[in-house]
Steps between C-alpha positions, in 0.01 A plus 500: 500500500154341448206731448203473729153432357394856586799646331431299189140618492620864548742460207216362284277789603776751416565337164133533411433840658791702359441425134125544551535856636751580223253390236207685662710814521595492132168453333235770433281572799187278465165680453354343811786629716442854373120469543544386860711803579787295649750692718823417314716635779354255752541225244867591446561516873343161564668327200845605615434419869404148393794475266747601779325257738555205263852597411606550859369177624657315208850629581450501882213260580545480878639839593373852547655791306820614665600843368863409567491205260596557139234263378219731629635793299564274199131396503389865559701640207412211273125556537528883509720492185258274329217747591698783332565283190136398491381854487751600236392214274138600535580820314524287182162328548183623326260666751770485769745758612803516726395655832717620786199485724458128422866441575466668842197269564716201395783620733250555789397133476861383514585728795194379682614143449853585618362647824228236562723209444752630746239424766320193359614158385323319218168390650438830681611700196264300278211583737586869492541517125175314450317751726655791303405332168136450617474862626641647175313277262175571682555875443675474168221613269271805498198306394326214687638173358194317628313679219776472238628148567259336751640144481867608520423735787320225695788253439751763618319547834452124542857395435680807634346478846516119510871509428567785744308324773699178443829692519387677816392172675852367440628779731276416795526185718217248498249510784660336804370180655217523754428862424220695324534571136347848519832682544649313208202581278516868588874512419455306173217726382635829622773580244315390184180679601704803613672512158162469320338792689820713477505467120127566473517803731779639282287436190213699658728783610657531159163514329498150347181297484497128582247225515386350829566166340872581527476486879269199502733296272815599686345434836362164386843393366663600828239315705537176292875493536492574879226234551686242295821557696312489832335170411839364397652596838203358690519177306866456584443607861230227547724242337778595743263479801368168388854351480614658828332247745639196318850645506508540875 
């Protein structure tokens, strides 16, 4: 059976991602990570949610998780078992230690994936996992990354919200012919801006500081992507309307 282009890309992503998280988990914790006060439980949770996402949509690219299928439990126990092995091996690494709490965080990520992907197919699951990743990465550190790593922080907000907005726009139909674009614009902007303000509200409530530039950069990235897509739709609409009289 021939593999689809999406499945090939997912396989490549998995082949890159899995060794990468293995290497990162088995080296001493970098000084910058400790200085930033990174929440390692959130990081473990997110890492294993993404790992299960990639593995599931490699073995079952077009289907939701069915709890009655053996392949779902094969994927679950494979990733959960790797999480246990990963923690055990960390006990032999300098400045690392085997942690049952970290294993439970790993397992929580896998269980979340098992539940989410029983409701969502690939594109919707990718949108949800991206939203979770943005939320957790935004609130991953105890210090303000805009002060510690200003360029990296700015690039994160720029690309994270641009990508999320593009994924969201794929889920909504283009503006219909002979209609106002206002409703489409509101729909296209609503979820990305809602995610931005939800993550920032959580930051405030949890006592984290953030730069106003975070909101400005993320909002600008969202606006640029929405505007570019709207112009693309309008261009093709005008082309279709220009051809219509000659076709009748």
